[in-house]
A tleap script that builds the chain and sets N, CA, C and O, in Angstrom:
source leaprc.protein.ff14SB
mol = sequence {
  NGLN GLY ILE ARG ILE SER THR ILE GLY ASP
  THR ALA LEU LEU SER ASP SER LEU GLN GLN
  VAL LEU GLU HIE THR LYS GLU ALA THR GLN
  ASN ASN THR ARG SER HIE VAL ILE PHE ALA
  ILE SER TYR SER GLY GLN ASP ASP ILE THR
  LYS ALA CYS HIE SER ILE ALA MET LYS VAL
  LYS ASP GLY ILE ILE ASP PRO LYS ASP ILE
  THR LYS SER LEU ILE GLU GLN GLN LEU GLU
  THR LYS ILE THR ALA THR PRO CYS PRO ASP
  LEU LEU ILE ARG THR SER GLY GLU VAL ARG
  VAL SER ASN PHE LEU LEU TRP GLN LEU ALA
  TYR SER GLU LEU HIE PHE THR ARG THR LEU
  TRP PRO ASP PHE GLY GLU GLN GLU PHE ILE
  GLU ALA LEU GLN SER PHE GLN GLN ARG ARG
  ARG ARG PHE GLY GLY CARG
}
set mol.1.N position { 181.156 154.240 3.997 }
set mol.1.CA position { 180.465 155.199 3.176 }
set mol.1.C position { 179.308 154.510 2.460 }
set mol.1.O position { 179.446 153.376 2.002 }
set mol.2.N position { 178.180 155.186 2.363 }
set mol.2.CA position { 177.019 154.618 1.710 }
set mol.2.C position { 176.202 153.714 2.602 }
set mol.2.O position { 175.285 153.044 2.125 }
set mol.3.N position { 176.513 153.677 3.896 }
set mol.3.CA position { 175.818 152.783 4.820 }
set mol.3.C position { 174.684 153.533 5.512 }
set mol.3.O position { 174.871 154.637 6.025 }
set mol.4.N position { 173.523 152.922 5.515 }
set mol.4.CA position { 172.363 153.466 6.216 }
set mol.4.C position { 172.341 152.879 7.627 }
set mol.4.O position { 172.534 151.677 7.809 }
set mol.5.N position { 172.108 153.729 8.615 }
set mol.5.CA position { 172.037 153.309 10.014 }
set mol.5.C position { 170.591 153.444 10.488 }
set mol.5.O position { 169.956 154.478 10.280 }
set mol.6.N position { 170.078 152.392 11.128 }
set mol.6.CA position { 168.739 152.407 11.715 }
set mol.6.C position { 168.792 151.736 13.077 }
set mol.6.O position { 169.781 151.094 13.431 }
set mol.7.N position { 167.720 151.893 13.831 }
set mol.7.CA position { 167.612 151.211 15.118 }
set mol.7.C position { 166.246 150.545 15.231 }
set mol.7.O position { 165.265 150.995 14.638 }
set mol.8.N position { 166.206 149.466 16.002 }
set mol.8.CA position { 164.951 148.880 16.437 }
set mol.8.C position { 165.069 148.707 17.944 }
set mol.8.O position { 166.172 148.589 18.479 }
set mol.9.N position { 163.941 148.691 18.618 }
set mol.9.CA position { 163.972 148.528 20.062 }
set mol.9.C position { 163.653 149.828 20.771 }
set mol.9.O position { 163.032 150.724 20.198 }
set mol.10.N position { 164.081 149.928 22.020 }
set mol.10.CA position { 163.741 151.052 22.884 }
set mol.10.C position { 164.966 151.920 23.147 }
set mol.10.O position { 165.726 151.675 24.085 }
set mol.11.N position { 165.146 152.929 22.314 }
set mol.11.CA position { 166.297 153.816 22.490 }
set mol.11.C position { 166.092 154.791 23.648 }
set mol.11.O position { 167.031 155.489 24.031 }
set mol.12.N position { 164.888 154.854 24.212 }
set mol.12.CA position { 164.618 155.758 25.335 }
set mol.12.C position { 165.453 155.405 26.560 }
set mol.12.O position { 165.625 156.228 27.458 }
set mol.13.N position { 165.967 154.193 26.593 }
set mol.13.CA position { 166.792 153.775 27.725 }
set mol.13.C position { 168.215 154.329 27.643 }
set mol.13.O position { 168.975 154.231 28.607 }
set mol.14.N position { 168.574 154.907 26.508 }
set mol.14.CA position { 169.909 155.482 26.327 }
set mol.14.C position { 169.940 156.909 26.868 }
set mol.14.O position { 168.895 157.524 27.075 }
set mol.15.N position { 171.135 157.425 27.093 }
set mol.15.CA position { 171.267 158.816 27.537 }
set mol.15.C position { 170.738 159.743 26.446 }
set mol.15.O position { 170.709 159.384 25.268 }
set mol.16.N position { 170.320 160.941 26.857 }
set mol.16.CA position { 169.799 161.909 25.891 }
set mol.16.C position { 170.822 162.226 24.808 }
set mol.16.O position { 170.474 162.337 23.632 }
set mol.17.N position { 172.081 162.370 25.205 }
set mol.17.CA position { 173.113 162.722 24.222 }
set mol.17.C position { 173.306 161.600 23.203 }
set mol.17.O position { 173.489 161.869 22.016 }
set mol.18.N position { 173.267 160.355 23.653 }
set mol.18.CA position { 173.414 159.231 22.729 }
set mol.18.C position { 172.184 159.108 21.826 }
set mol.18.O position { 172.311 158.767 20.650 }
set mol.19.N position { 171.011 159.381 22.364 }
set mol.19.CA position { 169.801 159.371 21.536 }
set mol.19.C position { 169.904 160.418 20.432 }
set mol.19.O position { 169.510 160.163 19.293 }
set mol.20.N position { 170.431 161.594 20.765 }
set mol.20.CA position { 170.588 162.658 19.774 }
set mol.20.C position { 171.581 162.259 18.690 }
set mol.20.O position { 171.350 162.511 17.508 }
set mol.21.N position { 172.686 161.636 19.092 }
set mol.21.CA position { 173.684 161.176 18.122 }
set mol.21.C position { 173.055 160.148 17.184 }
set mol.21.O position { 173.247 160.214 15.969 }
set mol.22.N position { 172.309 159.202 17.743 }
set mol.22.CA position { 171.660 158.181 16.914 }
set mol.22.C position { 170.665 158.803 15.945 }
set mol.22.O position { 170.647 158.452 14.765 }
set mol.23.N position { 169.838 159.721 16.430 }
set mol.23.CA position { 168.851 160.367 15.559 }
set mol.23.C position { 169.538 161.132 14.431 }
set mol.23.O position { 169.123 161.050 13.275 }
set mol.24.N position { 170.587 161.874 14.772 }
set mol.24.CA position { 171.339 162.615 13.754 }
set mol.24.C position { 171.936 161.653 12.723 }
set mol.24.O position { 171.874 161.905 11.519 }
set mol.25.N position { 172.507 160.560 13.201 }
set mol.25.CA position { 173.126 159.573 12.311 }
set mol.25.C position { 172.081 158.926 11.410 }
set mol.25.O position { 172.319 158.749 10.215 }
set mol.26.N position { 170.938 158.576 11.966 }
set mol.26.CA position { 169.870 157.967 11.165 }
set mol.26.C position { 169.392 158.929 10.079 }
set mol.26.O position { 169.208 158.532 8.928 }
set mol.27.N position { 169.191 160.196 10.449 }
set mol.27.CA position { 168.747 161.191 9.472 }
set mol.27.C position { 169.804 161.419 8.395 }
set mol.27.O position { 169.477 161.516 7.212 }
set mol.28.N position { 171.061 161.503 8.801 }
set mol.28.CA position { 172.153 161.783 7.861 }
set mol.28.C position { 172.394 160.636 6.887 }
set mol.28.O position { 172.915 160.855 5.794 }
set mol.29.N position { 172.023 159.423 7.267 }
set mol.29.CA position { 172.312 158.253 6.424 }
set mol.29.C position { 171.065 157.642 5.788 }
set mol.29.O position { 171.161 156.617 5.113 }
set mol.30.N position { 169.904 158.249 5.989 }
set mol.30.CA position { 168.642 157.630 5.566 }
set mol.30.C position { 168.537 157.343 4.065 }
set mol.30.O position { 167.776 156.462 3.666 }
set mol.31.N position { 169.269 158.051 3.247 }
set mol.31.CA position { 169.193 157.826 1.798 }
set mol.31.C position { 170.325 156.953 1.264 }
set mol.31.O position { 170.400 156.713 0.059 }
set mol.32.N position { 171.195 156.482 2.133 }
set mol.32.CA position { 172.300 155.621 1.706 }
set mol.32.C position { 171.773 154.232 1.355 }
set mol.32.O position { 170.848 153.730 1.994 }
set mol.33.N position { 172.365 153.623 0.345 }
set mol.33.CA position { 171.821 152.354 -0.162 }
set mol.33.C position { 172.834 151.219 -0.275 }
set mol.33.O position { 172.458 150.101 -0.627 }
set mol.34.N position { 174.095 151.474 0.010 }
set mol.34.CA position { 175.102 150.418 -0.157 }
set mol.34.C position { 174.880 149.259 0.806 }
set mol.34.O position { 174.978 148.094 0.422 }
set mol.35.N position { 174.585 149.583 2.040 }
set mol.35.CA position { 174.373 148.570 3.064 }
set mol.35.C position { 173.468 149.167 4.133 }
set mol.35.O position { 173.315 150.385 4.220 }
set mol.36.N position { 172.870 148.302 4.942 }
set mol.36.CA position { 171.958 148.768 5.985 }
set mol.36.C position { 172.325 148.082 7.293 }
set mol.36.O position { 172.202 146.864 7.420 }
set mol.37.N position { 172.776 148.866 8.262 }
set mol.37.CA position { 173.129 148.355 9.582 }
set mol.37.C position { 172.023 148.754 10.550 }
set mol.37.O position { 171.671 149.928 10.666 }
set mol.38.N position { 171.482 147.752 11.244 }
set mol.38.CA position { 170.399 148.003 12.192 }
set mol.38.C position { 170.880 147.630 13.585 }
set mol.38.O position { 171.241 146.480 13.837 }
set mol.39.N position { 170.886 148.598 14.484 }
set mol.39.CA position { 171.253 148.350 15.873 }
set mol.39.C position { 169.989 147.986 16.644 }
set mol.39.O position { 169.029 148.756 16.680 }
set mol.40.N position { 169.997 146.809 17.258 }
set mol.40.CA position { 168.881 146.372 18.101 }
set mol.40.C position { 169.209 146.788 19.530 }
set mol.40.O position { 170.055 146.179 20.184 }
set mol.41.N position { 168.538 147.824 20.005 }
set mol.41.CA position { 168.824 148.393 21.320 }
set mol.41.C position { 167.655 148.089 22.244 }
set mol.41.O position { 166.541 148.569 22.037 }
set mol.42.N position { 167.922 147.295 23.253 }
set mol.42.CA position { 166.885 146.866 24.190 }
set mol.42.C position { 165.664 146.370 23.403 }
set mol.42.O position { 164.523 146.698 23.726 }
set mol.43.N position { 165.933 145.581 22.374 }
set mol.43.CA position { 164.885 145.054 21.500 }
set mol.43.C position { 164.293 143.788 22.113 }
set mol.43.O position { 165.019 142.952 22.652 }
set mol.44.N position { 162.986 143.654 22.030 }
set mol.44.CA position { 162.277 142.475 22.518 }
set mol.44.C position { 161.354 141.964 21.423 }
set mol.44.O position { 160.466 142.685 20.968 }
set mol.45.N position { 161.560 140.727 21.000 }
set mol.45.CA position { 160.683 140.130 20.003 }
set mol.45.C position { 159.246 140.055 20.482 }
set mol.45.O position { 158.318 140.273 19.704 }
set mol.46.N position { 159.054 139.747 21.760 }
set mol.46.CA position { 157.698 139.682 22.308 }
set mol.46.C position { 157.036 141.052 22.268 }
set mol.46.O position { 155.867 141.165 21.901 }
set mol.47.N position { 157.783 142.103 22.647 }
set mol.47.CA position { 157.225 143.456 22.588 }
set mol.47.C position { 156.907 143.854 21.154 }
set mol.47.O position { 155.886 144.493 20.899 }
set mol.48.N position { 157.761 143.488 20.227 }
set mol.48.CA position { 157.555 143.810 18.816 }
set mol.48.C position { 156.246 143.196 18.313 }
set mol.48.O position { 155.451 143.874 17.663 }
set mol.49.N position { 156.025 141.925 18.611 }
set mol.49.CA position { 154.801 141.243 18.183 }
set mol.49.C position { 153.583 141.842 18.884 }
set mol.49.O position { 152.540 142.031 18.259 }
set mol.50.N position { 153.707 142.142 20.174 }
set mol.50.CA position { 152.601 142.738 20.928 }
set mol.50.C position { 152.208 144.089 20.339 }
set mol.50.O position { 151.022 144.369 20.166 }
set mol.51.N position { 153.197 144.926 20.031 }
set mol.51.CA position { 152.919 146.239 19.431 }
set mol.51.C position { 152.256 146.083 18.065 }
set mol.51.O position { 151.346 146.840 17.728 }
set mol.52.N position { 152.705 145.112 17.284 }
set mol.52.CA position { 152.100 144.869 15.970 }
set mol.52.C position { 150.637 144.469 16.127 }
set mol.52.O position { 149.775 144.958 15.397 }
set mol.53.N position { 150.357 143.582 17.078 }
set mol.53.CA position { 148.974 143.151 17.325 }
set mol.53.C position { 148.114 144.320 17.776 }
set mol.53.O position { 146.971 144.463 17.339 }
set mol.54.N position { 148.661 145.154 18.647 }
set mol.54.CA position { 147.923 146.324 19.124 }
set mol.54.C position { 147.606 147.265 17.964 }
set mol.54.O position { 146.487 147.766 17.855 }
set mol.55.N position { 148.577 147.501 17.114 }
set mol.55.CA position { 148.379 148.378 15.959 }
set mol.55.C position { 147.279 147.842 15.044 }
set mol.55.O position { 146.424 148.597 14.579 }
set mol.56.N position { 147.308 146.551 14.794 }
set mol.56.CA position { 146.285 145.936 13.939 }
set mol.56.C position { 144.922 145.997 14.619 }
set mol.56.O position { 143.919 146.290 13.968 }
set mol.57.N position { 144.875 145.722 15.922 }
set mol.57.CA position { 143.605 145.771 16.660 }
set mol.57.C position { 142.984 147.163 16.582 }
set mol.57.O position { 141.770 147.293 16.424 }
set mol.58.N position { 143.805 148.197 16.691 }
set mol.58.CA position { 143.289 149.566 16.598 }
set mol.58.C position { 142.749 149.853 15.201 }
set mol.58.O position { 141.746 150.552 15.057 }
set mol.59.N position { 143.402 149.322 14.176 }
set mol.59.CA position { 142.921 149.527 12.808 }
set mol.59.C position { 141.603 148.795 12.575 }
set mol.59.O position { 140.742 149.285 11.845 }
set mol.60.N position { 141.444 147.633 13.187 }
set mol.60.CA position { 140.168 146.910 13.103 }
set mol.60.C position { 139.099 147.708 13.833 }
set mol.60.O position { 138.002 147.907 13.310 }
set mol.61.N position { 139.414 148.161 15.029 }
set mol.61.CA position { 138.467 148.932 15.841 }
set mol.61.C position { 138.006 150.186 15.106 }
set mol.61.O position { 136.829 150.542 15.155 }
set mol.62.N position { 138.936 150.853 14.425 }
set mol.62.CA position { 138.624 152.088 13.702 }
set mol.62.C position { 138.001 151.835 12.333 }
set mol.62.O position { 137.695 152.780 11.606 }
set mol.63.N position { 137.814 150.568 11.979 }
set mol.63.CA position { 137.187 150.231 10.704 }
set mol.63.C position { 138.098 150.373 9.502 }
set mol.63.O position { 137.625 150.370 8.366 }
set mol.64.N position { 139.390 150.497 9.730 }
set mol.64.CA position { 140.344 150.657 8.629 }
set mol.64.C position { 140.576 149.327 7.923 }
set mol.64.O position { 140.724 149.284 6.701 }
set mol.65.N position { 140.608 148.248 8.692 }
set mol.65.CA position { 140.747 146.915 8.099 }
set mol.65.C position { 139.711 145.979 8.704 }
set mol.65.O position { 139.219 146.203 9.810 }
set mol.66.N position { 139.396 144.941 7.970 }
set mol.66.CA position { 138.472 143.905 8.422 }
set mol.66.C position { 139.299 142.769 9.017 }
set mol.66.O position { 140.364 142.449 8.489 }
set mol.67.N position { 138.833 142.152 10.107 }
set mol.67.CA position { 139.615 141.065 10.711 }
set mol.67.C position { 139.998 139.959 9.733 }
set mol.67.O position { 141.066 139.361 9.871 }
set mol.68.N position { 139.149 139.678 8.752 }
set mol.68.CA position { 139.468 138.605 7.803 }
set mol.68.C position { 140.617 138.981 6.868 }
set mol.68.O position { 141.147 138.127 6.157 }
set mol.69.N position { 140.997 140.248 6.869 }
set mol.69.CA position { 142.107 140.704 6.027 }
set mol.69.C position { 143.458 140.658 6.748 }
set mol.69.O position { 144.474 141.076 6.192 }
set mol.70.N position { 143.467 140.154 7.975 }
set mol.70.CA position { 144.724 140.042 8.716 }
set mol.70.C position { 145.507 138.849 8.175 }
set mol.70.O position { 145.042 137.710 8.217 }
set mol.71.N position { 146.696 139.132 7.671 }
set mol.71.CA position { 147.557 138.110 7.071 }
set mol.71.C position { 148.953 138.187 7.690 }
set mol.71.O position { 149.271 139.119 8.429 }
set mol.72.N position { 149.770 137.193 7.373 }
set mol.72.CA position { 151.164 137.245 7.822 }
set mol.72.C position { 151.844 138.503 7.290 }
set mol.72.O position { 152.617 139.148 7.998 }
set mol.73.N position { 151.552 138.838 6.058 }
set mol.73.CA position { 152.158 140.018 5.446 }
set mol.73.C position { 151.764 141.293 6.197 }
set mol.73.O position { 152.603 142.164 6.426 }
set mol.74.N position { 150.503 141.401 6.574 }
set mol.74.CA position { 150.047 142.577 7.318 }
set mol.74.C position { 150.759 142.666 8.667 }
set mol.74.O position { 151.180 143.745 9.083 }
set mol.75.N position { 150.887 141.541 9.337 }
set mol.75.CA position { 151.593 141.528 10.623 }
set mol.75.C position { 153.042 141.965 10.424 }
set mol.75.O position { 153.555 142.780 11.191 }
set mol.76.N position { 153.702 141.428 9.402 }
set mol.76.CA position { 155.101 141.784 9.137 }
set mol.76.C position { 155.263 143.274 8.867 }
set mol.76.O position { 156.287 143.863 9.212 }
set mol.77.N position { 154.255 143.885 8.250 }
set mol.77.CA position { 154.315 145.318 7.966 }
set mol.77.C position { 154.234 146.162 9.235 }
set mol.77.O position { 154.595 147.338 9.222 }
set mol.78.N position { 153.767 145.571 10.324 }
set mol.78.CA position { 153.652 146.296 11.588 }
set mol.78.C position { 154.870 146.098 12.490 }
set mol.78.O position { 155.038 146.831 13.465 }
set mol.79.N position { 155.707 145.134 12.181 }
set mol.79.CA position { 156.877 144.852 13.013 }
set mol.79.C position { 157.966 145.897 12.796 }
set mol.79.O position { 158.028 146.532 11.744 }
set mol.80.N position { 158.815 146.069 13.790 }
set mol.80.CA position { 159.896 147.057 13.682 }
set mol.80.C position { 160.848 146.756 12.533 }
set mol.80.O position { 161.440 147.677 11.970 }
set mol.81.N position { 161.005 145.502 12.178 }
set mol.81.CA position { 161.951 145.138 11.123 }
set mol.81.C position { 161.429 145.464 9.728 }
set mol.81.O position { 162.086 145.148 8.736 }
set mol.82.N position { 160.268 146.086 9.637 }
set mol.82.CA position { 159.757 146.502 8.324 }
set mol.82.C position { 160.692 147.512 7.659 }
set mol.82.O position { 160.581 147.766 6.460 }
set mol.83.N position { 161.612 148.086 8.437 }
set mol.83.CA position { 162.537 149.090 7.902 }
set mol.83.C position { 163.575 148.494 6.968 }
set mol.83.O position { 164.304 149.232 6.305 }
set mol.84.N position { 163.654 147.185 6.904 }
set mol.84.CA position { 164.658 146.548 6.055 }
set mol.84.C position { 163.997 145.828 4.894 }
set mol.84.O position { 162.867 145.354 5.009 }
set mol.85.N position { 164.697 145.747 3.785 }
set mol.85.CA position { 164.149 145.090 2.594 }
set mol.85.C position { 163.960 143.592 2.812 }
set mol.85.O position { 163.065 142.991 2.218 }
set mol.86.N position { 164.778 142.994 3.641 }
set mol.86.CA position { 164.667 141.563 3.944 }
set mol.86.C position { 164.562 141.386 5.452 }
set mol.86.O position { 165.569 141.165 6.125 }
set mol.87.N position { 163.342 141.483 5.987 }
set mol.87.CA position { 163.181 141.472 7.441 }
set mol.87.C position { 163.442 140.136 8.117 }
set mol.87.O position { 163.552 140.081 9.342 }
set mol.88.N position { 163.542 139.058 7.349 }
set mol.88.CA position { 163.762 137.736 7.945 }
set mol.88.C position { 165.161 137.239 7.593 }
set mol.88.O position { 165.449 136.974 6.426 }
set mol.89.N position { 166.030 137.111 8.594 }
set mol.89.CA position { 167.403 136.680 8.305 }
set mol.89.C position { 167.474 135.228 7.852 }
set mol.89.O position { 166.697 134.388 8.306 }
set mol.90.N position { 168.402 134.943 6.961 }
set mol.90.CA position { 168.646 133.565 6.538 }
set mol.90.C position { 169.394 132.803 7.623 }
set mol.90.O position { 169.177 131.606 7.811 }
set mol.91.N position { 170.273 133.497 8.333 }
set mol.91.CA position { 171.136 132.852 9.316 }
set mol.91.C position { 171.255 133.728 10.553 }
set mol.91.O position { 171.515 134.927 10.452 }
set mol.92.N position { 171.065 133.123 11.724 }
set mol.92.CA position { 171.329 133.793 12.992 }
set mol.92.C position { 172.525 133.107 13.632 }
set mol.92.O position { 172.521 131.894 13.841 }
set mol.93.N position { 173.540 133.886 13.937 }
set mol.93.CA position { 174.715 133.357 14.633 }
set mol.93.C position { 174.609 133.808 16.083 }
set mol.93.O position { 174.602 135.004 16.373 }
set mol.94.N position { 174.527 132.841 16.990 }
set mol.94.CA position { 174.411 133.143 18.420 }
set mol.94.C position { 175.733 132.804 19.092 }
set mol.94.O position { 176.168 131.652 19.097 }
set mol.95.N position { 176.360 133.823 19.657 }
set mol.95.CA position { 177.627 133.632 20.355 }
set mol.95.C position { 177.384 133.373 21.841 }
set mol.95.O position { 176.247 133.456 22.305 }
set mol.96.N position { 178.414 133.070 22.570 }
set mol.96.CA position { 178.464 132.955 24.036 }
set mol.96.C position { 178.086 131.595 24.594 }
set mol.96.O position { 178.038 131.428 25.812 }
set mol.97.N position { 177.818 130.624 23.746 }
set mol.97.CA position { 177.487 129.292 24.240 }
set mol.97.C position { 176.029 129.105 24.597 }
set mol.97.O position { 175.609 127.992 24.914 }
set mol.98.N position { 175.249 130.170 24.553 }
set mol.98.CA position { 173.812 130.049 24.815 }
set mol.98.C position { 173.149 129.388 23.613 }
set mol.98.O position { 173.450 129.720 22.466 }
set mol.99.N position { 172.245 128.447 23.883 }
set mol.99.CA position { 171.552 127.747 22.797 }
set mol.99.C position { 170.075 128.128 22.874 }
set mol.99.O position { 169.211 127.308 23.186 }
set mol.100.N position { 169.821 129.390 22.582 }
set mol.100.CA position { 168.465 129.936 22.584 }
set mol.100.C position { 168.479 131.242 21.798 }
set mol.100.O position { 169.543 131.796 21.523 }
set mol.101.N position { 167.307 131.725 21.442 }
set mol.101.CA position { 167.241 132.965 20.670 }
set mol.101.C position { 167.051 134.199 21.551 }
set mol.101.O position { 167.155 135.324 21.062 }
set mol.102.N position { 166.780 134.007 22.821 }
set mol.102.CA position { 166.751 135.107 23.800 }
set mol.102.C position { 165.811 136.250 23.419 }
set mol.102.O position { 166.195 137.416 23.507 }
set mol.103.N position { 164.598 135.936 23.002 }
set mol.103.CA position { 163.586 136.962 22.735 }
set mol.103.C position { 163.990 137.887 21.583 }
set mol.103.O position { 163.574 139.045 21.539 }
set mol.104.N position { 164.791 137.383 20.665 }
set mol.104.CA position { 165.310 138.196 19.565 }
set mol.104.C position { 164.665 137.778 18.250 }
set mol.104.O position { 164.772 136.619 17.850 }
set mol.105.N position { 164.002 138.701 17.578 }
set mol.105.CA position { 163.394 138.466 16.263 }
set mol.105.C position { 162.537 137.186 16.236 }
set mol.105.O position { 162.690 136.353 15.342 }
set mol.106.N position { 161.652 137.039 17.204 }
set mol.106.CA position { 160.883 135.801 17.341 }
set mol.106.C position { 160.050 135.484 16.101 }
set mol.106.O position { 160.023 134.335 15.661 }
set mol.107.N position { 159.386 136.456 15.544 }
set mol.107.CA position { 158.582 136.245 14.337 }
set mol.107.C position { 159.493 135.992 13.138 }
set mol.107.O position { 159.250 135.093 12.333 }
set mol.108.N position { 160.529 136.791 13.037 }
set mol.108.CA position { 161.377 136.808 11.858 }
set mol.108.C position { 162.267 135.573 11.731 }
set mol.108.O position { 162.731 135.264 10.633 }
set mol.109.N position { 162.512 134.866 12.824 }
set mol.109.CA position { 163.401 133.700 12.795 }
set mol.109.C position { 162.682 132.397 12.451 }
set mol.109.O position { 163.288 131.328 12.530 }
set mol.110.N position { 161.425 132.458 12.077 }
set mol.110.CA position { 160.630 131.245 11.852 }
set mol.110.C position { 161.331 130.237 10.947 }
set mol.110.O position { 161.298 129.040 11.232 }
set mol.111.N position { 161.958 130.683 9.876 }
set mol.111.CA position { 162.613 129.770 8.938 }
set mol.111.C position { 164.107 130.050 8.798 }
set mol.111.O position { 164.743 129.604 7.843 }
set mol.112.N position { 164.653 130.781 9.743 }
set mol.112.CA position { 166.089 131.067 9.727 }
set mol.112.C position { 166.863 129.842 10.184 }
set mol.112.O position { 166.372 129.039 10.978 }
set mol.113.N position { 168.057 129.714 9.680 }
set mol.113.CA position { 168.972 128.686 10.165 }
set mol.113.C position { 169.721 129.280 11.354 }
set mol.113.O position { 170.055 130.465 11.356 }
set mol.114.N position { 169.981 128.456 12.360 }
set mol.114.CA position { 170.634 128.925 13.576 }
set mol.114.C position { 172.012 128.291 13.707 }
set mol.114.O position { 172.187 127.096 13.471 }
set mol.115.N position { 172.977 129.107 14.086 }
set mol.115.CA position { 174.339 128.624 14.315 }
set mol.115.C position { 174.763 129.083 15.705 }
set mol.115.O position { 174.736 130.276 16.008 }
set mol.116.N position { 175.154 128.130 16.549 }
set mol.116.CA position { 175.554 128.442 17.915 }
set mol.116.C position { 177.050 128.203 18.085 }
set mol.116.O position { 177.596 127.212 17.601 }
set mol.117.N position { 177.700 129.133 18.784 }
set mol.117.CA position { 179.124 128.999 19.069 }
set mol.117.C position { 179.387 129.407 20.516 }
set mol.117.O position { 178.727 130.295 21.056 }
set mol.118.N position { 180.359 128.747 21.127 }
set mol.118.CA position { 180.723 129.077 22.511 }
set mol.118.C position { 181.530 130.380 22.590 }
set mol.118.O position { 181.652 130.969 23.664 }
set mol.119.N position { 182.065 130.817 21.484 }
set mol.119.CA position { 182.901 132.015 21.459 }
set mol.119.C position { 182.086 133.239 21.871 }
set mol.119.O position { 180.946 133.411 21.440 }
set mol.120.N position { 182.675 134.077 22.699 }
set mol.120.CA position { 182.015 135.320 23.088 }
set mol.120.C position { 182.093 136.317 21.932 }
set mol.120.O position { 183.015 136.257 21.118 }
set mol.121.N position { 181.129 137.229 21.861 }
set mol.121.CA position { 181.041 138.164 20.743 }
set mol.121.C position { 182.345 138.924 20.487 }
set mol.121.O position { 182.768 138.996 19.334 }
set mol.122.N position { 182.993 139.487 21.486 }
set mol.122.CA position { 184.207 140.254 21.164 }
set mol.122.C position { 185.309 139.410 20.522 }
set mol.122.O position { 186.166 139.940 19.814 }
set mol.123.N position { 185.288 138.107 20.769 }
set mol.123.CA position { 186.330 137.223 20.243 }
set mol.123.C position { 185.924 136.532 18.942 }
set mol.123.O position { 186.735 135.831 18.336 }
set mol.124.N position { 184.690 136.722 18.513 }
set mol.124.CA position { 184.189 136.077 17.301 }
set mol.124.C position { 184.862 136.732 16.098 }
set mol.124.O position { 184.685 137.924 15.848 }
set mol.125.N position { 185.634 135.942 15.360 }
set mol.125.CA position { 186.429 136.513 14.279 }
set mol.125.C position { 186.078 135.972 12.905 }
set mol.125.O position { 185.097 135.252 12.720 }
set mol.126.N position { 186.908 136.341 11.962 }
set mol.126.CA position { 186.680 136.004 10.559 }
set mol.126.C position { 186.603 134.495 10.332 }
set mol.126.O position { 185.728 134.026 9.605 }
set mol.127.N position { 187.508 133.732 10.944 }
set mol.127.CA position { 187.526 132.283 10.724 }
set mol.127.C position { 186.222 131.636 11.195 }
set mol.127.O position { 185.662 130.787 10.501 }
set mol.128.N position { 185.746 132.035 12.367 }
set mol.128.CA position { 184.488 131.465 12.859 }
set mol.128.C position { 183.307 131.901 11.998 }
set mol.128.O position { 182.361 131.138 11.799 }
set mol.129.N position { 183.363 133.114 11.495 }
set mol.129.CA position { 182.306 133.585 10.607 }
set mol.129.C position { 182.277 132.735 9.335 }
set mol.129.O position { 181.207 132.341 8.869 }
set mol.130.N position { 183.438 132.459 8.786 }
set mol.130.CA position { 183.528 131.611 7.590 }
set mol.130.C position { 182.988 130.217 7.892 }
set mol.130.O position { 182.262 129.646 7.077 }
set mol.131.N position { 183.333 129.661 9.057 }
set mol.131.CA position { 182.824 128.340 9.442 }
set mol.131.C position { 181.298 128.345 9.556 }
set mol.131.O position { 180.642 127.389 9.142 }
set mol.132.N position { 180.740 129.408 10.110 }
set mol.132.CA position { 179.281 129.517 10.222 }
set mol.132.C position { 178.643 129.562 8.833 }
set mol.132.O position { 177.620 128.922 8.592 }
set mol.133.N position { 179.253 130.321 7.928 }
set mol.133.CA position { 178.728 130.403 6.560 }
set mol.133.C position { 178.851 129.066 5.834 }
set mol.133.O position { 177.948 128.678 5.092 }
set mol.134.N position { 179.962 128.361 6.043 }
set mol.134.CA position { 180.128 127.050 5.412 }
set mol.134.C position { 179.101 126.061 5.949 }
set mol.134.O position { 178.545 125.271 5.186 }
set mol.135.N position { 178.846 126.096 7.237 }
set mol.135.CA position { 177.820 125.242 7.835 }
set mol.135.C position { 176.453 125.568 7.233 }
set mol.135.O position { 175.673 124.669 6.919 }
set mol.136.N position { 176.177 126.843 7.079 }
set mol.136.CA position { 174.915 127.293 6.489 }
set mol.136.C position { 174.770 126.778 5.052 }
set mol.136.O position { 173.687 126.356 4.645 }
set mol.137.N position { 175.855 126.814 4.298 }
set mol.137.CA position { 175.819 126.362 2.904 }
set mol.137.C position { 175.534 124.870 2.788 }
set mol.137.O position { 175.031 124.416 1.760 }
set mol.138.N position { 175.848 124.102 3.826 }
set mol.138.CA position { 175.634 122.649 3.810 }
set mol.138.C position { 174.178 122.269 4.111 }
set mol.138.O position { 173.774 121.128 3.886 }
set mol.139.N position { 173.418 123.195 4.604 }
set mol.139.CA position { 172.060 122.879 5.044 }
set mol.139.C position { 171.080 122.845 3.885 }
set mol.139.O position { 171.212 123.575 2.902 }
set mol.140.N position { 170.096 121.976 4.034 }
set mol.140.CA position { 169.013 121.897 3.054 }
set mol.140.C position { 167.824 122.658 3.629 }
set mol.140.O position { 167.116 122.151 4.498 }
set mol.141.N position { 167.614 123.845 3.153 }
set mol.141.CA position { 166.545 124.690 3.691 }
set mol.141.C position { 165.204 124.235 3.143 }
set mol.141.O position { 165.033 124.044 1.939 }
set mol.142.N position { 164.248 124.064 4.065 }
set mol.142.CA position { 162.925 123.567 3.678 }
set mol.142.C position { 161.810 124.561 3.989 }
set mol.142.O position { 160.676 124.374 3.546 }
set mol.143.N position { 162.112 125.599 4.735 }
set mol.143.CA position { 161.129 126.629 5.063 }
set mol.143.C position { 159.828 126.036 5.606 }
set mol.143.O position { 158.735 126.438 5.206 }
set mol.144.N position { 159.961 125.083 6.516 }
set mol.144.CA position { 158.805 124.478 7.165 }
set mol.144.C position { 158.316 123.199 6.520 }
set mol.144.O position { 157.517 122.480 7.119 }
set mol.145.N position { 158.771 122.894 5.317 }
set mol.145.CA position { 158.357 121.670 4.621 }
set mol.145.C position { 159.306 120.531 4.928 }
set mol.145.O position { 160.299 120.716 5.631 }
set mol.146.N position { 159.009 119.365 4.411 }
set mol.146.CA position { 159.871 118.201 4.659 }
set mol.146.C position { 160.772 117.956 3.506 }
set mol.146.O position { 161.569 117.019 3.534 }
savepdb mol mol.pdb
quit
């Protein structure tokens, strides 16, 4: 209760009935503030950045903004993750033994801490989550500095 549901990515790949359920759920929960769950459906970090660049290019072309006014903040405002109050995660937990980000939140992960585990997602449980958080707490975050 009190959870807002949103999506990023390409929901057009889902069945019409599932798209309708998602749209109804998003509308019904849009004013909830307790927590925000975002489903990344066929989401591509590269596509997200490309769309943001295209949007900015069109605004420059139309004279809405000047090229010298393009900033990191402006780019972030064009990304799909603008729907969340904190678009850049502090920690990414990658399951399945893969040691890569797989085209996921490429812009947003710039200063995120990464935790990799061999455990598959369905088997990832509370104990491993606690271990990931404890590992995160041990890190000295520098946000690009030394």
